[in-house]
Each structure stands twice: as structure tokens, then as C-alpha cells.
C-alpha positions, 0 to 999 in steps of 0.5 A: 168573269174572265181572268187575264190568263184567258185573254192572254191565251186568246191573243196567243192562239186564234183557236180554242176556248179562250179565243171563242170567249173573247170573240163572244165578248167582241160580238156582244154574245157575252158581257164580261164583268170589268173593274178599274183594277181588272182593266189596268191588269188586262192592259198591262199584261196584253201590251207587254212586249213579249206578249205582242211578239208572241201574238203578232198583235200591235200595241194598238190592236191589243189595246183595242181588245181592252177598249172593247171590254171596257165598252161591252163589259158590265162595270163593277165598283168595289164598296170594300175589299175582301183581302187577303183571300188568295195565295197570289195577291195579284189575283185578289182584284179578280176575286173582288170584281167577281164578288162585287159583280155577283159573277156566276164563275171566274173563268181561268187557267189558274184553277188551283189558286182561285179554289180557296175562295170558291167555296167561301164566296160561292163563285165557281172557278172553271176553265175556259173549255167549261165556260164555252160548253156552258155558253153553247148549252144556253 
């Protein structure tokens, strides 16, 4: 399960773990969990003018990444909500997508904010670098 921070980092730099993870999704080597709230967040953040300016992506190209995630991801539907669990209310839908989608891990740069839910929901919280290391071991 990829947090929005991973997609932002991938757009900002064509190298590194985040870029590798997004490319793995685009080539169907990794199937991310997606939910309506998560997709809306991806779209809202990736198409912000400041994100587009830094990344050099057009609105259409950034939207294309979101569309690819929709096409290639595993849809997750919420039967109920788990709120509140995290210090940042904007992260709750990420946790809910991971929980309801039975994710092995949440991949994020925001490790500290997701840690409180890690033990309670038995979902690991890992960095993009660790996720790449695990993918390469498969």
C-alpha cells in the first residue's frame, strides 16, 4: 500500500526507491491497493500547481499516473471506518485502505505518524527503500 508521499517523491525525482515503486506499478510488477478516498488524495496532491512545477509533469501526465493506479490497483471498499487512530486525520483513509485491503505494509516517508496503528492493526509501516529491498528479494 503506497502512501501519497511515495508518489510525490516519484514525481519529483526519476531515480530512487519511490520512482522504482511507481514504475513497478506501471509495469504491473506491483499491484497497489486503492480506494476512492486514496485515489482522490493522489489526484488532489499530484495535480497541485506547485507539484507540477517541481516535477515538470503536465496536469495530464500526473493524472495519467493516477489513472494507471486505478487501472492496475486492487480496489478496496470500506465496510466501516476505523477512526480516529492516527495523529494526522488526513492519514486515516490510508490506514483504512490498508486495513480493509489486508495490506502487508504501508509504504511511506511518514513512518512516525503511522507507527501508532502499526501494532494495533498488525500492518507494518516501512520506507520506500525497505519496500524495494523486499521486492528485489522475491
